N, C-alpha and C positions, 0 to 999 in steps of 0.2 A: 367690814367687808374687805375682801382681798382685791388687789389690783388685777388679779388674773381673770376674774370673772366679773365683768361690769354688770350693774343692775339695769342699765338702760339698754334694751335689746336693739335699739336703733343706732347705737354708737358702735362702730366697728371695733374689733379687737385690735389693740395696738401694741401688744407686748410680744416679746419673743419668749424663749424658754425662761422659765422662772429661775431667777438667780437668788439663791439663798445666801444670806451673809455667811461668809466663812466657807462656802462650798466651792466646788470647782468652777473656774471661769471658762466659758466656751472660747475656742480660738477665734480671733478676729479674721475676717475675710479681707485679703489685700484688695485695694481698689483695682478695677480692671485696667490693664496697661494698654495704652494706645499704640497703634502701629508705628513703625519706624518713620514712615512718610509723614504721619500726622505730627510726630515729635520734632521732625527736622524739616520744617516748611521751606526755609531758605535754600537748603541743599537740594531739596526736591525741585524747587523752581529753577535753580541753576542747571541741574541735570536735565530737566525738561527742555530748557532753551538749547542746551548743548545737543541733545538728541534731535531736536527740530532742525538745527543747522546741519547735522550729519546727514539727515534724510535728504535735505535740499542739496547738499554737496554730492551725494550719491546719485540723486535724480538728474543733476546737471552734468554729470560726467566725472565726478571725483576731482581730486587734486592732481597736479602735474607730476608729483613725485612718484605716485603709483603707476601712472601711465608711462613714464619715462623708461622704466625697466622693461615693460612689455613691448613698446613700440620700437625700441632701438633695433631689434633684429628684423622686424617686419616693415619698417619705415620705407626702405628703398623699394620693396615690392609693392606696397600700397601706393607710393608716390608714382611709380611707373604705371600702375593700373589706372590711377586717377587722371594722369596727364594724357592728353590726346597724342596720338602718334603723328609726328611731323613728317613731311615728305623727306625722304632720304636724299641728301646731296652727295656729290662725289668728293666733297671736302672732308678732311679728317675732323674728328670730334673736337680736338683742341682749337681748331680754327673756328668752329661753330661757336664756341664759348666766347671767343674774342669779339665776335660780331655783336653789334648792339641789337636791341629789340627792334628798332626801326629798320635796320638793315635786313634782319631776318624776315620781317613783315613784308618789306619791299620785294625781297627775293621770292617769297611765297606768291605774292600777287603777280610778279613778272612771269612766274612759271604757270600758275593756275588761273589767273584772273582774266576777265574780258578786256577788250581794248580800252573801254572807258575806265575800268578799275585800274588798269595799268597807268593810264594817263593821270588819274587822280592820285595814285600812289607816289608819283614823282614829286608831289608837293608835301609829302610827309617829312617832318623834321625830327620828330621824337615820338617814341612809344613808351609808356610807363604802365606797369602792372600786369604785363603779359606773362611774366615768369612766375608771379605769385598767384598760385591757384590752389584753392582748397575744395573746389567743386561745389560749393554751397552758395556762397555770396561773394562773387568775384567782381572786381572793378578794374577797368583798364582805361587809359587815356591815350588818344592819338592826337598829336599836335601837328598842324600844317602851316604853310605860309600863305594860305588863302586869307581874304579879308571880307568883312561884311556881316559876319554873324549869321544867325539862323534865318533872318529875313533878307540876307544879301544874295548876290548872284551865284554863290558857290554852295548853296544848300544841297543841290543835287550831288555834287562831288562828295560832300560830307556823308550823305546817305550811302553812296557807293563804297566809301571807305569803311563805314560801320558794317555793311554787308560783307565786304571782303574780310574784315576782322573776324566776323562770325564764322566764316569758312575756315579761317586759319586756326582759331582757338575754339574750344567747346567747354561749356560749363552748364550745370543744372540751373543756375540762376545768376548768370553774369551780365554785366552792363558795360558797354563800351561807349565812351563819349568822345566825339571828335571836336577839336577846338580850332579856331582860326589863330592868326598870328598875334591878335590882341587879347587872346584868352577868352573870347566869346564862344559860346557853343554853336557849332555848325549843325551837328546832328548827334543822335545817340541811338543805340539799339541793343537788343539782347544778343548774347552769344552763348 
């Protein structure tokens, strides 16, 4: 019997084309080639991680080198639009720059504040963070020569100073903290 036709009908046919000795040999099929990604698993993983970090960087605002070229021409305009307009003084601009933040705050309260705010502003010794404003999450500190902390006798003056500071500066999410001479918090408020 020949191998080509098996006698048992329940046994499946397992042969291919009949190869006769000395006859032509059919061409061999090359094994199927896997994709580039399947063959280079390490490079695919590294590329995926890199792509992930690029998406995160783009979503959070990109890197500073790209933004630097775009914002240099518009930074003064954006900064001017973001900062609140201060009351105009009769003094030249160069003299305004030389005054400290505390002096500018006291001048604003003296011009625009109530009598109680003006009296409280006389005790201001230092103001920090009033010039640094990004309009999103700003923080400023007002230091005074009061004593007693939040539970002391000058808590009301601390609230007045926080309110006056909110009138002076404006931010979407700013926080001003008023301290006594010992560094204890008198009051705080949003501005």
